[in-house]
C-alpha positions as a LaTeX table, in Angstrom:
\begin{tabular}{lrrr}
\hline
Residue & $x$ (\AA) & $y$ (\AA) & $z$ (\AA) \\
\hline
Met1 & 10.69 & 13.37 & $-8.34$ \\
Leu2 & 9.81 & 9.82 & $-9.33$ \\
Gln3 & 6.19 & 9.11 & $-10.38$ \\
Leu4 & 5.01 & 5.49 & $-10.11$ \\
Tyr5 & 1.60 & 3.89 & $-10.58$ \\
Ile6 & 0.25 & 0.80 & $-8.83$ \\
Lys7 & $-3.11$ & $-0.68$ & $-9.77$ \\
Gln8 & $-5.52$ & $-0.69$ & $-6.85$ \\
Gln9 & $-5.30$ & $-4.28$ & $-5.63$ \\
Leu10 & $-8.57$ & $-5.71$ & $-4.45$ \\
Leu11 & $-7.05$ & $-9.15$ & $-5.08$ \\
Ala12 & $-3.64$ & $-8.51$ & $-3.49$ \\
Ser13 & $-4.42$ & $-10.80$ & $-0.58$ \\
Lys14 & $-4.87$ & $-13.70$ & $-3.04$ \\
Gly15 & $-1.30$ & $-13.56$ & $-4.39$ \\
Val16 & $-1.88$ & $-11.79$ & $-7.70$ \\
Pro17 & 1.42 & $-10.37$ & $-9.12$ \\
Ile18 & 1.55 & $-6.58$ & $-9.20$ \\
Ile19 & 3.39 & $-4.55$ & $-11.83$ \\
Val20 & 4.57 & $-1.08$ & $-10.80$ \\
Arg21 & 4.76 & 1.30 & $-13.77$ \\
Asp22 & 6.26 & 4.74 & $-14.33$ \\
Gln23 & 4.50 & 7.77 & $-15.85$ \\
Lys24 & 5.28 & 6.50 & $-19.37$ \\
Asn25 & 3.50 & 3.20 & $-18.55$ \\
Lys26 & 6.84 & 1.35 & $-18.60$ \\
Pro27 & 7.08 & $-1.54$ & $-16.08$ \\
Arg28 & 9.65 & $-0.70$ & $-13.38$ \\
Phe29 & 9.08 & $-3.27$ & $-10.61$ \\
Leu30 & 7.29 & $-6.57$ & $-9.97$ \\
Val31 & 5.71 & $-7.44$ & $-6.63$ \\
Thr32 & 4.72 & $-10.97$ & $-5.67$ \\
Gly33 & 3.19 & $-12.43$ & $-2.54$ \\
Arg34 & 0.16 & $-11.92$ & $-0.39$ \\
Phe35 & $-1.05$ & $-10.78$ & 3.04 \\
Gly36 & $-3.48$ & $-12.25$ & 5.50 \\
Leu37 & $-1.57$ & $-14.90$ & 7.43 \\
Arg38 & 1.38 & $-14.66$ & 9.75 \\
Gln39 & 4.70 & $-14.74$ & 7.82 \\
Asp40 & 2.99 & $-13.81$ & 4.52 \\
Ser41 & 4.88 & $-11.16$ & 2.60 \\
Phe42 & 5.13 & $-8.99$ & $-0.47$ \\
Thr43 & 8.48 & $-9.19$ & $-2.26$ \\
Leu44 & 9.68 & $-6.47$ & $-4.63$ \\
Tyr45 & 11.80 & $-7.38$ & $-7.65$ \\
Ala46 & 13.41 & $-5.38$ & $-10.43$ \\
Met47 & 12.00 & $-6.21$ & $-13.86$ \\
Asp48 & 15.10 & $-8.31$ & $-14.57$ \\
Gly49 & 14.23 & $-10.57$ & $-11.60$ \\
His50 & 16.68 & $-9.31$ & $-8.97$ \\
Tyr51 & 15.40 & $-9.22$ & $-5.36$ \\
Ile52 & 15.18 & $-5.69$ & $-3.94$ \\
Ala53 & 13.01 & $-5.57$ & $-0.81$ \\
Glu54 & 10.29 & $-7.30$ & 1.19 \\
Ile55 & 7.60 & $-6.60$ & 3.76 \\
Lys56 & 6.55 & $-9.49$ & 6.04 \\
Gln57 & 3.46 & $-9.78$ & 8.19 \\
Met58 & 4.69 & $-10.66$ & 11.67 \\
Ser59 & 1.42 & $-10.70$ & 13.66 \\
Leu60 & $-2.32$ & $-10.95$ & 13.18 \\
Gly61 & $-5.27$ & $-9.22$ & 14.80 \\
Leu62 & $-6.76$ & $-5.76$ & 14.69 \\
Phe63 & $-3.36$ & $-4.10$ & 14.74 \\
Pro64 & $-0.99$ & $-6.33$ & 12.71 \\
Lys65 & 2.76 & $-5.73$ & 12.61 \\
Phe66 & 4.92 & $-5.78$ & 9.46 \\
Asp67 & 8.71 & $-5.86$ & 9.13 \\
Leu68 & 10.47 & $-4.12$ & 6.23 \\
Tyr69 & 13.56 & $-5.64$ & 4.62 \\
Leu70 & 15.85 & $-3.97$ & 2.10 \\
Gly71 & 18.34 & $-6.39$ & 0.54 \\
His72 & 17.62 & $-9.09$ & 3.21 \\
Lys73 & 18.42 & $-6.63$ & 6.03 \\
Lys74 & 15.63 & $-5.53$ & 8.36 \\
Val75 & 15.38 & $-1.75$ & 8.14 \\
Gly76 & 12.06 & $-1.00$ & 9.85 \\
Ala77 & 8.70 & $-2.12$ & 11.20 \\
Ile78 & 5.19 & $-0.77$ & 11.00 \\
Lys79 & 2.15 & $-1.51$ & 13.15 \\
Lys80 & $-1.42$ & $-0.52$ & 12.32 \\
Met81 & $-2.92$ & 2.06 & 14.65 \\
Tyr82 & $-5.42$ & 4.88 & 14.38 \\
Gly83 & $-5.27$ & 8.53 & 15.30 \\
Val84 & $-8.13$ & 10.72 & 16.39 \\
Trp85 & $-8.80$ & 12.57 & 13.12 \\
His86 & $-6.52$ & 10.88 & 10.62 \\
Gln87 & $-4.88$ & 7.53 & 10.23 \\
Phe88 & $-1.38$ & 7.60 & 11.64 \\
Gln89 & 1.50 & 5.11 & 11.51 \\
Phe90 & 5.08 & 5.30 & 12.61 \\
Val91 & 7.75 & 3.28 & 10.80 \\
Asn92 & 10.19 & 2.23 & 13.51 \\
Asp93 & 13.95 & 2.45 & 12.86 \\
Leu94 & 13.44 & 4.65 & 9.78 \\
Asn95 & 11.74 & 7.42 & 11.79 \\
Trp96 & 9.11 & 7.82 & 9.08 \\
Ile97 & 5.60 & 9.03 & 9.88 \\
Ile98 & 2.65 & 8.09 & 7.67 \\
Met99 & $-0.40$ & 10.34 & 7.81 \\
Gly100 & $-3.48$ & 9.79 & 5.71 \\
Asp101 & $-7.09$ & 9.02 & 5.11 \\
Leu102 & $-8.34$ & 5.48 & 4.37 \\
Leu103 & $-11.53$ & 6.69 & 2.71 \\
Arg104 & $-9.88$ & 9.15 & 0.31 \\
His105 & $-6.79$ & 6.97 & $-0.32$ \\
His106 & $-4.50$ & 9.93 & 0.31 \\
Tyr107 & $-1.27$ & 9.47 & 2.29 \\
Lys108 & 1.99 & 11.25 & 2.93 \\
Ile109 & 5.18 & 9.83 & 4.38 \\
Tyr110 & 7.43 & 12.23 & 6.27 \\
His111 & 10.96 & 12.03 & 7.62 \\
Arg112 & 11.30 & 14.89 & 10.08 \\
Thr113 & 9.93 & 17.83 & 8.05 \\
Glu114 & 10.68 & 16.38 & 4.60 \\
Thr115 & 7.89 & 14.80 & 2.55 \\
Leu116 & 9.20 & 11.53 & 1.09 \\
Leu117 & 6.02 & 10.22 & $-0.55$ \\
Val118 & 2.65 & 11.53 & $-1.60$ \\
Met119 & 0.17 & 8.78 & $-2.45$ \\
Asp120 & $-3.11$ & 9.66 & $-4.15$ \\
Lys121 & $-5.82$ & 7.84 & $-6.04$ \\
Ala122 & $-5.57$ & 8.16 & $-9.83$ \\
Phe123 & $-8.29$ & 7.22 & $-12.30$ \\
Leu124 & $-6.79$ & 6.03 & $-15.57$ \\
Ser125 & $-8.46$ & 4.55 & $-18.64$ \\
Asp126 & $-7.71$ & 0.96 & $-17.63$ \\
Gly127 & $-8.70$ & 1.18 & $-13.95$ \\
Asp128 & $-8.07$ & 2.73 & $-10.57$ \\
Tyr129 & $-4.45$ & 3.29 & $-9.58$ \\
Tyr130 & $-2.39$ & 4.77 & $-6.80$ \\
Gln131 & $-0.05$ & 7.50 & $-7.93$ \\
Leu132 & 3.14 & 7.54 & $-5.90$ \\
Ser133 & 5.20 & 10.74 & $-6.01$ \\
Ile134 & 8.52 & 9.77 & $-4.43$ \\
Lys135 & 11.07 & 12.47 & $-3.68$ \\
His136 & 14.20 & 10.26 & $-3.53$ \\
Glu137 & 14.51 & 7.33 & $-5.95$ \\
Ala138 & 16.45 & 5.36 & $-3.31$ \\
Asp139 & 13.30 & 5.34 & $-1.11$ \\
Ala140 & 11.12 & 3.91 & $-3.91$ \\
Pro141 & 11.31 & 0.21 & $-2.84$ \\
Leu142 & 10.19 & 0.90 & 0.73 \\
Cys143 & 7.56 & 3.42 & $-0.38$ \\
Ile144 & 6.08 & 0.90 & $-2.82$ \\
Leu145 & 5.86 & $-1.81$ & $-0.15$ \\
Leu146 & 4.34 & 0.57 & 2.39 \\
Ser147 & 1.76 & 1.69 & $-0.18$ \\
Leu148 & 0.70 & $-1.95$ & $-0.61$ \\
Val149 & 0.14 & $-2.24$ & 3.13 \\
Leu150 & $-1.93$ & 0.95 & 3.08 \\
Asp151 & $-3.96$ & $-0.44$ & 0.15 \\
His152 & $-4.44$ & $-3.70$ & 2.06 \\
Trp153 & $-5.76$ & $-1.81$ & 5.09 \\
Ser154 & $-8.12$ & 0.33 & 3.01 \\
Val155 & $-10.04$ & $-2.55$ & 1.39 \\
Arg156 & $-13.32$ & $-3.43$ & 3.03 \\
Arg157 & $-13.03$ & $-7.11$ & 3.90 \\
Asp158 & $-16.38$ & $-8.03$ & 5.44 \\
Lys159 & $-18.15$ & $-10.75$ & 3.47 \\
Lys160 & $-21.71$ & $-9.83$ & 4.43 \\
Pro161 & $-23.75$ & $-8.58$ & 1.49 \\
Gln162 & $-25.09$ & $-5.08$ & 1.82 \\
Lys163 & $-28.72$ & $-4.88$ & 2.92 \\
Arg164 & $-31.06$ & $-4.03$ & 0.12 \\
Arg165 & $-33.78$ & $-1.60$ & 0.80 \\
Asn166 & $-37.17$ & $-2.57$ & $-0.45$ \\
Leu167 & $-38.31$ & 0.28 & $-2.64$ \\
Asn168 & $-42.01$ & 0.15 & $-3.33$ \\
Ala169 & $-42.47$ & 2.49 & $-6.23$ \\
Ile170 & $-46.03$ & 3.57 & $-6.87$ \\
Tyr171 & $-46.91$ & 4.55 & $-10.40$ \\
Asp172 & $-50.14$ & 6.32 & $-11.31$ \\
\hline
\end{tabular}
């Protein structure tokens, strides 16, 4: 089982490069790009600079659609939707199901009855990360890109400041 770590990206929509590391803190992949506008994408590269995969935002709105590419070939698509008790997505063409919880940052990707990915929040000394436990190393590129979409959906994006409560402390 492959263990990878991705720093929680509150700035991912601004185009900040993302380094994906293994359990020994060795850089394994580089992700560039951003989300937010139609045709924006995240592109996954090997550390030597070779293109591996990409996820492109194809539509906007409450339920945006993303296309997955592996080696310039479209292999799947995902559209944001919500279930009754848990968040639920279906990755078309790959027949993958994503189940999870936006608040706890816990997700699993299934293919039939096999668990392909378990994504959990990890608190390391240099910040908050997502720990990706990937069963098959060949699925790592797509799992990494899908985890970035899940991170993108979990970030609270409203710009209104939180209301402050006026606390009138009385001291005797």
